[in-house]
C-alpha positions in Angstrom: 0.1 -0.1 -0.1 1.3 3.3 -1.2 2.2 5.7 2.0 2.0 9.4 1.7 5.3 11.3 2.9 3.7 14.8 3.0 0.5 16.1 4.4 -1.4 16.3 1.3 -4.5 18.4 2.7 -4.4 21.1 0.0 -4.0 23.4 3.1 -2.2 26.5 2.9 0.8 26.1 5.5 0.6 29.4 7.4 -3.1 29.8 6.6 -3.6 26.4 8.3 -1.4 27.0 11.2 -3.0 30.4 12.2 -6.2 28.7 11.8 -5.5 25.9 14.1 -3.8 28.0 16.4 -7.2 29.7 16.9 -8.8 26.6 17.4 -6.5 25.4 20.2 -7.2 28.1 22.1 -11.0 28.0 21.9 -12.7 27.1 25.8 -12.0 23.2 26.6 -9.9 22.2 23.4 -6.5 22.1 25.4 -8.2 20.2 28.2 -7.0 16.5 27.3 -3.0 18.0 28.2 -3.4 18.7 31.5 -5.7 15.9 32.7 -4.5 13.1 34.8 -4.0 9.9 32.5 -6.6 8.0 34.6 -8.0 5.0 32.6 -11.1 4.4 34.7 -12.1 7.9 34.2 -11.3 7.6 30.1 -8.7 9.8 30.5 -6.0 7.5 28.8 -3.9 7.5 25.4 -2.3 4.8 23.9 1.6 5.9 22.7 0.7 5.9 19.0 -3.0 8.1 19.9 -0.7 10.6 22.0 1.6 11.2 19.1 -1.3 11.6 16.8 -3.4 13.7 18.6 -0.2 16.0 18.7 0.2 15.8 14.8 -3.3 17.1 14.8 -3.0 19.6 17.3 -0.2 21.6 15.6 -1.0 19.9 11.7 2.2 18.1 11.5 2.3 15.5 8.6 1.5 11.9 9.0 4.2 10.1 7.1 2.6 6.5 7.8 -1.3 6.9 6.3 -2.7 5.3 3.1 -1.9 7.5 0.0 -5.4 6.4 -1.1 -8.6 6.2 1.0 -10.8 3.4 0.4 -13.6 6.0 -0.8 -11.5 6.4 -3.9 -10.1 9.6 -3.3 -6.6 11.1 -2.0 -6.1 10.4 1.3 -4.9 13.2 4.3 -5.6 13.5 7.9 -8.3 16.2 7.2 -10.0 13.9 4.4 -9.8 11.0 7.0 -11.8 13.2 9.6 -14.5 13.9 7.2 -15.0 10.9 4.9 -18.2 8.9 5.6 -16.7 5.6 4.2 -16.6 3.0 7.4 -19.0 4.9 9.4 -16.6 7.1 11.7 -18.3 10.3 11.6 -21.5 8.5 12.8 -19.5 6.6 15.5 -18.1 9.8 16.7 -21.6 11.7 16.9 -23.0 8.6 18.7 -20.2 8.5 21.3 -20.7 12.3 22.0 -24.9 11.8 22.1 -24.0 9.5 24.5 -21.7 10.9 26.6 -23.7 14.2 27.1 -26.8 12.2 27.6 -24.9 10.3 30.8 -24.0 13.9 31.9 -27.3 15.0 32.1 -28.3 12.0 33.5 -26.0 12.5 36.6 -27.2 16.1 36.8 -30.5 15.0 37.6 -32.5 15.5 34.7 -35.8 13.5 33.9 -37.3 11.6 31.6 -34.2 11.6 29.4 -34.3 9.4 26.0 -31.7 9.1 22.7 -32.8 9.0 19.4 -36.3 9.7 20.4 -38.6 9.5 17.3 -40.7 12.7 17.0 -44.6 13.2 17.2 -46.3 12.6 13.7 -47.2 16.6 11.8 -50.3 15.3 10.2 -52.6 17.3 12.8 -50.5 20.7 12.6 -50.2 21.1 8.8 -51.9 24.9 9.5 -49.5 26.0 11.9 -46.4 24.2 10.2 -47.1 25.5 6.8 -46.0 29.1 7.5 -42.3 27.3 7.8 -42.0 25.1 4.8 -38.3 24.4 5.4 -39.2 22.8 8.8 -38.7 18.8 8.7 -41.9 17.1 8.9 -40.7 13.7 8.1 -42.8 10.9 9.9 -39.3 9.3 11.1 -37.6 12.2 12.0 -35.5 11.8 15.6 -34.3 13.9 18.3 -30.8 12.9 19.5 -31.3 13.8 23.3 -34.7 14.7 24.7 -35.3 15.0 28.6 -37.1 16.9 31.2 -35.9 19.8 33.5 -32.7 21.0 32.0 -34.0 24.5 31.5 -37.2 24.6 33.5 -38.5 21.7 36.0 -41.5 20.7 33.8 -40.5 22.0 30.4 -39.2 19.1 27.7 -35.9 19.8 26.1 -35.0 18.4 22.7 -31.6 18.7 21.3 -29.6 17.2 18.3 -26.1 17.0 17.5 -23.6 18.0 14.9 -19.6 17.8 14.7 -17.9 18.9 12.1 -14.1 19.1 10.8 -13.0 22.9 11.0 -9.8 22.4 8.9 -12.1 20.5 5.8 -11.5 22.4 2.7 -14.9 23.8 2.6 -14.6 25.5 5.9 -11.2 27.0 5.4 -12.4 30.7 4.5 -15.2 30.5 7.3 -14.6 31.9 10.7 -14.9 29.4 14.0 -17.3 31.7 15.1 -19.4 31.8 11.7 -18.9 27.8 11.3 -20.6 27.5 14.6 -23.6 30.0 13.9 -24.1 28.2 10.3 -24.7 24.7 12.0 -26.7 26.1 14.5 -29.2 27.8 11.8 -29.3 25.0 10.0 -30.7 22.7 12.7 -32.6 25.2 14.1 -34.3 25.8 10.6 -35.1 22.2 10.5 -36.3 21.6 14.0 -37.3 24.1 16.1 -40.4 25.3 14.6 -41.7 21.4 14.8 -40.3 21.1 18.5 -42.0 24.4 19.4 -45.6 23.6 17.7 -45.9 19.7 17.6 -43.6 19.0 20.8 -44.4 21.8 22.8 -40.7 22.0 24.2 -37.4 24.0 23.7 -34.9 23.1 20.9 -30.9 23.1 21.6 -28.8 22.7 18.7 -25.3 21.1 20.0 -22.7 22.2 17.5 -18.9 20.8 18.3 -15.5 20.3 16.0 -13.0 17.9 15.9 -10.7 20.2 17.2 -12.5 20.0 20.6 -14.4 23.9 20.5 -18.4 24.3 21.1 -20.8 26.3 19.5 -22.7 29.2 22.0 -26.0 26.6 22.1 -23.7 23.8 23.3 -21.6 26.2 25.6 -25.1 26.9 27.7 -25.9 23.4 28.0 -23.0 22.6 29.5 -23.2 25.3 31.4 -27.0 24.9 32.7 -25.8 21.0 33.2 -22.8 22.3 35.6 -25.3 24.2 37.3 -27.8 21.3 38.1 -24.6 19.5 39.5 -24.0 22.1 42.1 -27.8 22.4 42.8 -28.4 18.6 42.9 -24.9 17.3 44.0 -23.1 20.0 46.0 -20.2 20.2 43.4 -18.5 23.4 43.0 -19.9 25.3 39.2 -16.4 26.0 38.2 -15.2 22.3 39.0 -18.1 20.5 37.4 -17.9 22.9 34.1 -14.3 21.9 34.1 -15.2 17.7 34.3 -17.8 18.6 31.6 -15.5 19.8 29.1 -12.6 17.4 29.9 -14.7 14.3 29.4 -16.2 15.8 26.2 -13.1 16.4 25.1 -11.8 13.3 25.5 -14.8 11.9 24.0 -14.2 14.0 20.6 -10.3 13.3 20.7 -10.6 9.4 21.2 -13.7 9.4 18.3 -11.6 11.4 16.2 -8.1 9.1 16.3 -10.4 6.1 15.8 -11.6 7.6 12.5 -7.9 8.7 11.5 -6.6 5.2 11.3 -9.6 2.9 11.7 -10.4 0.3 9.0 -13.1 1.4 6.4 -13.4 -1.2 4.4 -15.7 -4.6 5.3 -14.1 -7.6 6.3 -15.3 -10.6 4.3 -13.5 -14.1 5.0 -13.5 -16.6 2.1 -15.1 -19.7 2.6 -17.8 -18.9 5.1 -20.5 -19.0 3.0 -19.9 -22.8 2.8 -19.7 -23.6 6.7 -22.6 -25.5 7.9 -23.4 -24.1 11.1 -26.4 -26.4 11.9 -23.5 -29.4 12.2 
């Protein structure tokens, strides 16, 4: 298998370095560097993972990645973090969703569900017809649903999106504009439906592979930290730091998996000829 000898991501080195510096300075993005390496808490990286994480952080070249991605295009670190083949983008999304749901559960929210199917919109056509852009699919789901996040008896609906800010299509977009774009896209799709049909609030939880979070996600984390303070007596600042650190490790490890993970389906020869009813 051919190996690449340069970071063939098409990113201008000077522009890429300045962008990485800005992304690494976002709140919580560097929290994995100062965490104690306690494996029971998930704060543990192998030697290869740590080296890869430092390469991603500073935009250093990966000299041992395959030159060609199984999807058929030229491979690079930035491509690997955006490529959908192999299911790693879904894996990264689901891990973050489940980790934040666990945090909310520990914070004391009620009626917590993940991947909840939304109610049909058949009886709300008149209210929703002025919002033709709203998602009205019968199989639409919400990543996290719970009661008591913002108000005691209020249902909260949250949907997760994780993007790679170093992708070529985002290089000319400021991080703040990137968060706003993805938040507005989610709101355009789901907010009116949640308000009209479900009678709840909607929060788009936008994060980046470099550890940054959008304004709505930041509010949700701070609210979870406040609930931990109220229900468990935790110090607010310590609770918020712990939430940022846990989610950062979740993002980092799932991002590293997509960098070197297998993207082809294993097909053992001769398995179809085995009689399992012997």
